[in-house]
MITI-106497 format. One line per field, with one value per residue (C-alpha): x, y, z. Coordinates in nm, 3 decimals. Example, Ala and Ser with C-alpha at 12.3 -4.5 7.8 and 13.67 -1.06 7.14 Angstrom:
# residues 2
xx = c(1.230 | 1.367)
yy = c(-0.450 | -0.106)
zz = c(0.780 | 0.714)
//
This chain:
# residues 550
xx = c(8.449 | 8.392 | 8.018 | 8.057 | 8.281 | 8.059 | 7.727 | 7.864 | 8.017 | 7.841 | 7.605 | 7.361 | 7.304 | 7.673 | 7.689 | 7.395 | 7.579 | 7.894 | 7.695 | 7.496 | 7.817 | 7.971 | 7.659 | 7.662 | 8.031 | 7.986 | 7.701 | 7.911 | 8.209 | 8.012 | 8.178 | 7.913 | 8.078 | 8.096 | 7.743 | 7.601 | 7.790 | 7.687 | 7.319 | 7.330 | 7.516 | 7.276 | 6.992 | 7.149 | 7.350 | 7.116 | 6.760 | 6.706 | 6.829 | 6.652 | 6.331 | 6.279 | 6.190 | 6.038 | 6.352 | 6.565 | 6.379 | 6.394 | 6.770 | 6.848 | 6.613 | 6.815 | 7.143 | 7.022 | 6.912 | 7.250 | 7.446 | 7.258 | 7.273 | 7.650 | 7.713 | 7.859 | 7.765 | 7.963 | 7.756 | 7.413 | 7.362 | 7.386 | 7.083 | 6.875 | 6.960 | 6.882 | 6.548 | 6.460 | 6.570 | 6.346 | 6.050 | 6.121 | 6.156 | 5.824 | 5.637 | 5.612 | 5.743 | 5.616 | 5.788 | 6.101 | 6.111 | 6.043 | 6.316 | 6.562 | 6.519 | 6.707 | 7.015 | 7.099 | 7.233 | 7.467 | 7.646 | 7.977 | 8.003 | 8.169 | 8.145 | 8.003 | 7.712 | 7.628 | 7.645 | 7.384 | 7.175 | 7.167 | 7.086 | 6.778 | 6.670 | 6.706 | 6.492 | 6.217 | 6.224 | 6.195 | 5.896 | 5.729 | 5.776 | 6.019 | 6.225 | 6.406 | 6.603 | 6.662 | 6.965 | 7.152 | 7.094 | 7.223 | 7.515 | 7.614 | 7.596 | 7.811 | 8.068 | 8.101 | 8.131 | 8.410 | 8.596 | 8.558 | 8.583 | 8.255 | 8.144 | 7.784 | 7.700 | 7.868 | 7.658 | 7.332 | 7.374 | 7.393 | 7.077 | 6.908 | 7.021 | 6.900 | 6.558 | 6.548 | 6.615 | 6.351 | 6.104 | 6.174 | 6.158 | 6.527 | 6.570 | 6.913 | 7.061 | 6.893 | 7.057 | 7.398 | 7.378 | 7.259 | 7.541 | 7.790 | 7.643 | 7.681 | 8.046 | 8.123 | 7.934 | 8.116 | 8.455 | 8.408 | 8.246 | 7.935 | 7.690 | 7.372 | 7.441 | 7.524 | 7.180 | 7.013 | 7.211 | 7.104 | 6.738 | 6.777 | 6.956 | 6.684 | 6.415 | 6.584 | 6.677 | 6.315 | 6.213 | 6.455 | 6.276 | 6.555 | 6.345 | 6.592 | 6.872 | 6.632 | 6.532 | 6.898 | 6.970 | 6.674 | 6.778 | 7.132 | 6.992 | 6.777 | 7.079 | 7.289 | 7.011 | 6.900 | 7.252 | 7.270 | 6.914 | 6.838 | 6.467 | 6.321 | 6.514 | 6.474 | 6.096 | 6.136 | 6.344 | 6.090 | 5.804 | 5.963 | 6.058 | 5.698 | 5.567 | 5.822 | 5.746 | 5.372 | 5.407 | 5.586 | 5.335 | 5.609 | 5.510 | 5.726 | 5.522 | 5.268 | 5.525 | 5.733 | 5.429 | 5.347 | 5.699 | 5.680 | 5.333 | 5.432 | 5.750 | 5.554 | 5.299 | 5.558 | 5.761 | 5.456 | 5.574 | 5.229 | 5.344 | 5.559 | 5.240 | 5.125 | 5.459 | 5.468 | 5.093 | 5.120 | 5.278 | 5.135 | 4.763 | 4.699 | 4.927 | 4.742 | 4.404 | 4.500 | 4.568 | 4.256 | 4.064 | 4.358 | 4.276 | 4.539 | 4.357 | 4.674 | 4.775 | 4.425 | 4.419 | 4.755 | 4.638 | 4.312 | 4.500 | 4.721 | 4.411 | 4.277 | 4.611 | 4.629 | 4.326 | 4.547 | 4.816 | 4.761 | 4.746 | 4.950 | 4.838 | 4.643 | 4.725 | 4.402 | 4.371 | 4.020 | 4.078 | 4.115 | 4.146 | 4.085 | 4.377 | 4.457 | 4.802 | 4.875 | 5.244 | 5.409 | 5.098 | 4.868 | 4.516 | 4.420 | 4.105 | 3.971 | 3.946 | 3.734 | 3.497 | 3.408 | 3.048 | 3.065 | 3.345 | 3.499 | 3.176 | 3.119 | 3.481 | 3.458 | 3.127 | 3.285 | 3.602 | 3.408 | 3.163 | 3.202 | 3.435 | 3.429 | 3.111 | 2.762 | 2.459 | 2.356 | 2.034 | 2.224 | 2.454 | 2.161 | 1.982 | 2.289 | 2.406 | 2.098 | 1.805 | 1.645 | 1.673 | 1.408 | 1.429 | 1.489 | 1.786 | 1.959 | 2.041 | 2.237 | 2.399 | 2.512 | 2.678 | 2.841 | 2.984 | 3.123 | 3.275 | 3.433 | 3.569 | 3.719 | 3.890 | 4.014 | 4.183 | 4.330 | 4.340 | 4.546 | 4.290 | 4.129 | 3.751 | 3.772 | 3.991 | 3.818 | 3.900 | 4.109 | 4.000 | 3.627 | 3.403 | 3.036 | 2.825 | 2.484 | 2.381 | 2.691 | 2.981 | 3.312 | 3.626 | 3.928 | 4.226 | 4.545 | 4.789 | 5.001 | 4.714 | 4.667 | 4.351 | 4.410 | 4.063 | 4.119 | 4.461 | 4.306 | 4.036 | 4.287 | 4.492 | 4.177 | 4.085 | 4.437 | 4.423 | 4.730 | 4.596 | 4.896 | 4.944 | 4.574 | 4.619 | 4.904 | 4.677 | 4.369 | 4.428 | 4.070 | 3.711 | 3.622 | 3.577 | 3.556 | 3.433 | 3.132 | 3.000 | 2.644 | 2.625 | 2.393 | 2.598 | 2.902 | 2.728 | 2.714 | 3.070 | 3.209 | 3.050 | 3.163 | 3.523 | 3.513 | 3.396 | 3.680 | 3.924 | 3.795 | 3.824 | 4.186 | 4.263 | 4.120 | 4.300 | 4.635 | 4.575 | 4.515 | 4.841 | 5.034 | 4.882 | 4.981 | 5.332 | 5.382 | 5.387 | 5.167 | 5.237 | 5.138 | 4.834 | 4.717 | 4.759 | 4.541 | 4.277 | 4.249 | 4.210 | 3.929 | 3.749 | 3.762 | 3.541 | 3.349 | 3.333 | 3.122 | 3.397 | 3.445 | 3.727 | 3.930 | 3.876 | 3.983 | 4.307 | 4.364 | 4.316 | 4.561 | 4.813 | 4.775 | 4.830 | 5.146 | 5.274 | 5.135 | 4.898 | 4.598 | 4.442 | 4.446 | 4.284 | 4.011 | 3.947 | 3.901 | 3.649 | 3.457 | 3.421 | 3.291 | 3.056 | 2.908 | 2.872 | 2.695 | 2.463 | 2.370 | 2.337 | 2.239 | 2.106 | 2.344 | 2.675 | 3.018 | 3.070 | 3.158 | 3.524 | 3.572 | 3.389 | 3.605 | 3.923 | 3.798 | 3.727 | 4.070 | 4.225 | 4.030)
yy = c(4.626 | 4.362 | 4.422 | 4.796 | 4.748 | 4.495 | 4.675 | 4.997 | 4.841 | 4.526 | 4.305 | 4.375 | 4.004 | 3.939 | 4.244 | 4.117 | 3.788 | 3.965 | 4.192 | 3.902 | 3.708 | 4.015 | 4.064 | 3.701 | 3.714 | 4.044 | 3.904 | 3.599 | 3.814 | 4.087 | 4.330 | 4.604 | 4.862 | 4.617 | 4.495 | 4.847 | 4.918 | 4.586 | 4.642 | 4.999 | 4.911 | 4.624 | 4.879 | 5.161 | 4.954 | 4.664 | 4.695 | 5.060 | 5.044 | 4.712 | 4.881 | 4.662 | 4.959 | 4.781 | 4.567 | 4.881 | 5.055 | 4.744 | 4.695 | 5.059 | 5.065 | 4.781 | 4.954 | 5.273 | 5.088 | 4.914 | 5.235 | 5.412 | 5.113 | 5.080 | 5.457 | 5.453 | 5.816 | 5.866 | 5.590 | 5.717 | 5.961 | 5.710 | 5.489 | 5.795 | 5.958 | 5.645 | 5.602 | 5.965 | 5.912 | 5.604 | 5.797 | 6.075 | 5.834 | 5.670 | 6.001 | 6.004 | 6.357 | 6.432 | 6.123 | 6.210 | 6.557 | 6.421 | 6.157 | 6.410 | 6.625 | 6.357 | 6.392 | 6.754 | 6.701 | 6.415 | 6.550 | 6.732 | 7.064 | 7.016 | 6.636 | 6.407 | 6.350 | 6.720 | 6.703 | 6.426 | 6.631 | 6.933 | 6.702 | 6.570 | 6.918 | 7.039 | 6.757 | 6.818 | 7.193 | 7.130 | 6.900 | 7.150 | 7.435 | 7.630 | 7.721 | 8.015 | 7.773 | 7.488 | 7.599 | 7.721 | 7.388 | 7.185 | 7.427 | 7.372 | 6.995 | 7.021 | 7.240 | 6.988 | 6.702 | 6.873 | 6.944 | 6.595 | 6.407 | 6.224 | 6.110 | 6.013 | 6.354 | 6.522 | 6.329 | 6.353 | 6.729 | 6.761 | 6.550 | 6.794 | 7.097 | 6.933 | 6.869 | 7.227 | 7.371 | 7.141 | 7.274 | 7.637 | 7.566 | 7.589 | 7.260 | 7.347 | 7.414 | 7.099 | 6.894 | 7.047 | 6.949 | 6.596 | 6.560 | 6.669 | 6.413 | 6.138 | 6.232 | 6.209 | 5.881 | 5.728 | 5.844 | 5.670 | 5.366 | 5.380 | 5.195 | 5.269 | 5.642 | 5.618 | 5.470 | 5.739 | 6.011 | 5.878 | 5.890 | 6.247 | 6.354 | 6.189 | 6.385 | 6.720 | 6.635 | 6.539 | 6.888 | 7.047 | 6.861 | 6.615 | 6.300 | 6.077 | 6.157 | 6.111 | 5.769 | 5.666 | 5.767 | 5.568 | 5.257 | 5.293 | 5.335 | 5.023 | 4.820 | 4.929 | 4.895 | 4.555 | 4.415 | 4.560 | 4.447 | 4.797 | 4.733 | 5.060 | 5.287 | 5.024 | 5.061 | 5.440 | 5.416 | 5.186 | 5.410 | 5.724 | 5.536 | 5.413 | 5.768 | 5.902 | 5.633 | 5.677 | 6.049 | 5.975 | 5.710 | 5.446 | 5.087 | 4.983 | 5.191 | 4.921 | 4.653 | 4.905 | 5.013 | 4.648 | 4.603 | 4.930 | 4.863 | 4.510 | 4.638 | 4.903 | 4.647 | 4.380 | 4.622 | 4.792 | 5.125 | 5.274 | 5.586 | 5.652 | 5.699 | 5.960 | 6.140 | 6.164 | 6.211 | 6.479 | 6.214 | 5.899 | 5.969 | 6.037 | 5.746 | 5.496 | 5.626 | 5.581 | 5.209 | 5.125 | 5.019 | 4.883 | 4.599 | 4.383 | 4.250 | 4.198 | 4.564 | 4.687 | 4.460 | 4.588 | 4.946 | 4.872 | 4.717 | 5.027 | 5.248 | 5.027 | 5.036 | 5.412 | 5.449 | 5.323 | 5.586 | 5.904 | 6.220 | 6.526 | 6.701 | 7.025 | 7.346 | 7.544 | 7.908 | 8.014 | 8.302 | 8.646 | 8.497 | 8.174 | 7.985 | 7.620 | 7.480 | 7.125 | 7.088 | 7.343 | 7.401 | 7.692 | 7.613 | 7.925 | 8.126 | 8.046 | 7.677 | 7.762 | 7.979 | 7.694 | 7.586 | 7.681 | 7.432 | 7.669 | 7.721 | 7.345 | 7.294 | 7.564 | 7.423 | 7.080 | 7.218 | 7.362 | 7.070 | 6.809 | 6.533 | 6.724 | 6.534 | 6.655 | 6.496 | 6.582 | 6.738 | 6.957 | 7.080 | 7.164 | 7.341 | 7.550 | 7.638 | 7.628 | 7.692 | 7.932 | 7.690 | 7.451 | 7.081 | 6.987 | 7.222 | 7.137 | 6.784 | 6.919 | 7.190 | 6.928 | 6.710 | 7.011 | 7.136 | 6.799 | 6.743 | 7.090 | 7.038 | 6.703 | 6.877 | 7.168 | 6.932 | 6.693 | 6.860 | 6.574 | 6.313 | 6.141 | 6.095 | 5.724 | 5.769 | 5.797 | 6.108 | 6.048 | 6.374 | 6.363 | 6.066 | 6.063 | 5.769 | 5.693 | 6.057 | 6.169 | 6.385 | 6.359 | 6.563 | 6.347 | 6.546 | 6.332 | 6.315 | 6.628 | 6.851 | 7.175 | 7.381 | 7.708 | 7.715 | 7.369 | 7.474 | 7.787 | 7.591 | 7.336 | 7.617 | 7.759 | 7.421 | 7.384 | 7.744 | 7.835 | 8.183 | 8.358 | 8.078 | 8.110 | 8.483 | 8.408 | 8.185 | 8.410 | 8.645 | 8.768 | 8.653 | 8.314 | 8.318 | 8.699 | 8.667 | 8.463 | 8.729 | 8.699 | 8.319 | 8.198 | 7.884 | 8.094 | 8.322 | 8.095 | 7.952 | 8.299 | 8.449 | 8.154 | 8.191 | 8.566 | 8.521 | 8.276 | 8.524 | 8.806 | 8.585 | 8.503 | 8.873 | 8.972 | 8.696 | 8.781 | 9.154 | 9.085 | 8.887 | 9.166 | 9.421 | 9.217 | 9.164 | 9.536 | 9.491 | 9.795 | 9.870 | 9.517 | 9.524 | 9.850 | 9.713 | 9.413 | 9.637 | 9.836 | 9.508 | 9.406 | 9.740 | 9.732 | 9.422 | 9.484 | 9.855 | 9.771 | 9.565 | 9.744 | 9.521 | 9.606 | 9.979 | 9.938 | 9.762 | 10.017 | 10.314 | 10.163 | 10.108 | 10.470 | 10.594 | 10.383 | 10.595 | 10.910 | 10.945 | 11.080 | 11.214 | 10.864 | 10.721 | 10.987 | 10.924 | 10.551 | 10.618 | 10.887 | 10.663 | 10.376 | 10.610 | 10.742 | 10.392 | 10.251 | 10.553 | 10.566 | 10.195 | 10.036 | 10.326 | 10.253 | 10.381 | 10.233 | 10.015 | 10.181 | 10.073 | 10.245 | 10.556 | 10.587 | 10.549 | 10.813 | 11.061 | 10.999 | 11.078 | 11.404)
zz = c(-10.491 | -10.759 | -10.729 | -10.784 | -11.087 | -11.261 | -11.197 | -11.342 | -11.650 | -11.760 | -11.560 | -11.278 | -11.211 | -11.157 | -10.934 | -10.732 | -10.677 | -10.555 | -10.320 | -10.171 | -10.108 | -9.942 | -9.730 | -9.614 | -9.523 | -9.340 | -9.131 | -9.037 | -8.942 | -8.768 | -9.010 | -8.985 | -9.212 | -9.504 | -9.431 | -9.451 | -9.772 | -9.926 | -9.852 | -9.979 | -10.300 | -10.362 | -10.338 | -10.540 | -10.788 | -10.863 | -10.735 | -10.826 | -11.190 | -11.231 | -11.122 | -10.813 | -10.601 | -10.302 | -10.267 | -10.301 | -10.018 | -9.797 | -9.845 | -9.773 | -9.473 | -9.321 | -9.412 | -9.243 | -8.930 | -8.898 | -8.965 | -8.685 | -8.451 | -8.485 | -8.498 | -8.849 | -8.896 | -9.219 | -9.387 | -9.286 | -9.572 | -9.859 | -9.779 | -9.691 | -10.022 | -10.226 | -10.050 | -10.128 | -10.489 | -10.524 | -10.386 | -10.635 | -10.930 | -10.849 | -10.814 | -10.433 | -10.399 | -10.049 | -9.912 | -10.106 | -9.950 | -9.599 | -9.636 | -9.771 | -9.459 | -9.267 | -9.490 | -9.426 | -9.074 | -9.168 | -9.479 | -9.463 | -9.654 | -9.992 | -9.980 | -10.247 | -10.008 | -10.022 | -10.402 | -10.401 | -10.159 | -10.392 | -10.684 | -10.509 | -10.401 | -10.760 | -10.899 | -10.644 | -10.706 | -11.080 | -11.033 | -10.801 | -11.048 | -10.828 | -11.134 | -10.970 | -10.747 | -10.990 | -11.190 | -10.880 | -10.699 | -10.993 | -11.034 | -10.669 | -10.717 | -11.031 | -10.855 | -10.572 | -10.822 | -11.012 | -10.687 | -10.544 | -10.876 | -10.808 | -11.158 | -11.079 | -10.930 | -11.227 | -11.479 | -11.283 | -11.239 | -11.617 | -11.648 | -11.414 | -11.611 | -11.931 | -11.775 | -11.652 | -11.997 | -12.146 | -11.887 | -11.979 | -12.353 | -12.445 | -12.632 | -12.772 | -12.427 | -12.298 | -12.573 | -12.500 | -12.132 | -12.219 | -12.470 | -12.204 | -11.961 | -12.221 | -12.281 | -11.909 | -11.861 | -12.159 | -12.031 | -11.694 | -11.862 | -11.643 | -11.870 | -11.682 | -11.688 | -12.060 | -12.126 | -11.916 | -12.094 | -12.434 | -12.325 | -12.203 | -12.521 | -12.731 | -12.550 | -12.602 | -12.961 | -13.027 | -12.912 | -13.160 | -13.440 | -13.523 | -13.486 | -13.668 | -13.422 | -13.130 | -13.263 | -13.302 | -12.942 | -12.809 | -13.004 | -12.863 | -12.510 | -12.549 | -12.659 | -12.359 | -12.103 | -12.236 | -12.194 | -11.845 | -11.754 | -11.624 | -11.667 | -11.542 | -11.776 | -12.049 | -12.012 | -12.030 | -12.348 | -12.514 | -12.411 | -12.560 | -12.876 | -12.915 | -12.877 | -13.127 | -13.386 | -13.339 | -13.399 | -13.727 | -13.834 | -13.850 | -13.930 | -13.631 | -13.386 | -13.294 | -13.210 | -13.016 | -12.818 | -12.738 | -12.595 | -12.402 | -12.256 | -12.155 | -11.987 | -11.795 | -11.678 | -11.593 | -11.384 | -11.230 | -11.367 | -11.433 | -11.246 | -11.555 | -11.759 | -11.506 | -11.499 | -11.880 | -11.920 | -12.190 | -12.415 | -12.259 | -12.230 | -12.600 | -12.692 | -12.472 | -12.589 | -12.954 | -12.895 | -12.694 | -13.007 | -13.204 | -13.449 | -13.283 | -12.978 | -12.775 | -12.816 | -12.730 | -12.423 | -12.296 | -12.338 | -12.155 | -11.862 | -11.845 | -11.817 | -11.537 | -11.353 | -11.398 | -11.170 | -10.887 | -10.951 | -10.754 | -10.965 | -10.865 | -10.545 | -10.568 | -10.382 | -10.349 | -10.237 | -10.131 | -9.887 | -10.046 | -10.394 | -10.581 | -10.734 | -10.797 | -10.868 | -10.976 | -10.891 | -11.121 | -11.335 | -11.257 | -11.375 | -11.568 | -11.504 | -11.849 | -11.752 | -11.445 | -11.648 | -11.882 | -11.817 | -11.446 | -11.376 | -11.122 | -10.929 | -10.905 | -10.793 | -10.524 | -10.400 | -10.359 | -10.195 | -9.899 | -9.876 | -9.606 | -9.732 | -10.065 | -10.154 | -10.248 | -10.402 | -10.754 | -10.620 | -10.373 | -10.650 | -10.875 | -10.589 | -10.506 | -10.858 | -11.080 | -10.851 | -11.102 | -11.398 | -11.525 | -11.433 | -11.797 | -11.836 | -11.507 | -11.622 | -11.918 | -11.705 | -11.451 | -11.718 | -11.883 | -11.553 | -11.445 | -11.789 | -11.790 | -11.437 | -11.537 | -11.830 | -11.615 | -11.368 | -11.626 | -11.969 | -12.119 | -12.010 | -12.310 | -12.310 | -12.233 | -11.927 | -11.586 | -11.386 | -11.076 | -10.913 | -10.982 | -10.903 | -11.005 | -10.898 | -10.745 | -10.756 | -10.563 | -10.681 | -10.491 | -10.536 | -10.444 | -10.319 | -10.337 | -10.043 | -10.033 | -10.142 | -9.948 | -9.906 | -9.722 | -9.564 | -9.412 | -9.283 | -9.130 | -8.948 | -8.822 | -8.668 | -8.509 | -8.358 | -8.217 | -8.087 | -8.290 | -8.339 | -8.495 | -8.748 | -8.839 | -8.905 | -9.146 | -9.354 | -9.366 | -9.661 | -9.702 | -9.734 | -9.875 | -10.254 | -10.293 | -10.653 | -10.536 | -10.296 | -10.422 | -10.438 | -10.163 | -10.093 | -9.991 | -9.739 | -9.432 | -9.460 | -9.536 | -9.224 | -9.009 | -9.124 | -9.075 | -8.714 | -8.650 | -8.801 | -8.581 | -8.275 | -8.362 | -8.421 | -8.084 | -7.891 | -8.049 | -7.995 | -7.623 | -7.608 | -7.778 | -7.541 | -7.235 | -7.374 | -7.436 | -7.816 | -7.862 | -8.229 | -8.333 | -8.103 | -8.262 | -8.614 | -8.526 | -8.372 | -8.693 | -8.887 | -8.651 | -8.680 | -9.059 | -9.042 | -8.718 | -8.627 | -8.315 | -8.150 | -7.816 | -7.687 | -7.998 | -7.935 | -7.570 | -7.670 | -7.946 | -7.713 | -7.462 | -7.743 | -7.858 | -7.505 | -7.479 | -7.773 | -7.607 | -7.901 | -7.713 | -8.033 | -8.180 | -7.866 | -7.873 | -8.243 | -8.182 | -7.907 | -8.100 | -8.408 | -8.193 | -8.006 | -8.332 | -8.483 | -8.175 | -8.150 | -8.518 | -8.584 | -8.252 | -8.045 | -7.758 | -7.619 | -7.534 | -7.225 | -6.895 | -6.901 | -7.237 | -7.125 | -6.813 | -7.016 | -7.259 | -6.976 | -6.828 | -7.166 | -7.186)
//
């Protein structure tokens, strides 16, 4: 209890000492409930705000193991939630979502635990661009918090609503929610949340154009967080202050940036640069050639470290239409039309390991061009593709999606990326035929119908699709699901009008509905197609069925 009080109001180091003493006593006594709570509070109350994320995950992993081992079911949710929150903070959204799945079954409806659950769901939905769900998720968390009197959920829900309104461009509403969060955090004297609320209010106030008020809030946040030693949010506050002062051309900007860059490097918070890339990338680039060698060196190290931070995953649609999403950002068609960036990207997407040689790319895309011009076309296309994938990326920053070296071009797809054509082929290999049909929405790259490099893969995928259609149609026929079987047969015949097995299944389905006219029509159309195009006639089984219908 002393640890919780002191970490929320004044001193993380003192809180760490109390928690460690409690943990040691609990181990000696075999007092498992206190041990689980001590480990979890050490993670959530000390290591996480201090930015020691690996220690936070380790402490909560042990707390979770002990809670399960000793059947302390009511304590299970807290370490799971904090682990998911750490993954979210550090940009590991897929792991956050996977971890959060384990919470749902152990929270009681209307409890504070459920409030935390909706908070985490709201933050992930906001990051993924699922804006239709965001406000309702945060509203549910806020309603639970007001019912239960849980202050942290109440404040964090207001943070979420402020972030949401910033995302949709309503800076005034965002500021109002941040201001409300600050009022609540101040009332309960939770210092860490006060510092976080001041950062959030500064960001929304900055968007309204009141830079002076934003600067005051960031200075106030730095003072609170420095006293508390909440190093992660302290680094965030310094970073935003450096960006704000740089934008205003302040003579304090350089020193502030030095402090911010050092804090980011010391804490290994380079993921923060990625998360705030619209602000961070131009800021870092502007300091790479700074006259002060120490500032330039810090900025250069940040760029190097950034190469180790995974960029957002890509969700790529290739079947029936072409579309690429980068989390909540849809890459617009105009970006793909720049200097054949889209054609190069699509060529790499369907290449083995997403890698092709420079010569193979030139042969596929610019076969009719002169040797002298293809060199320039290659550089223009790779540059345009780099810009399409990371528009905020300054010229001196290496692309994390596109690697060009030793005559090879590789498209790197980060973990969590999804390519529908790969998903389709995986389902085919596993003989999950119905799942494959759900994914196949049309031919591969329909706008590249006349590009030679698309012909062979398009035909291969179409054959796999037809095979899946026919297998599922057979299953539906055998299961007596005649309407669905008939629908699949029509889909097959639209692509392959010679497919006799599809006609046989379709005729049997029509007869199940007593639609003899439909059965005759299917046979007559097949008969005409085979006679006119192949000079042959339907198989004997079909002919016998047709005569029986007549």
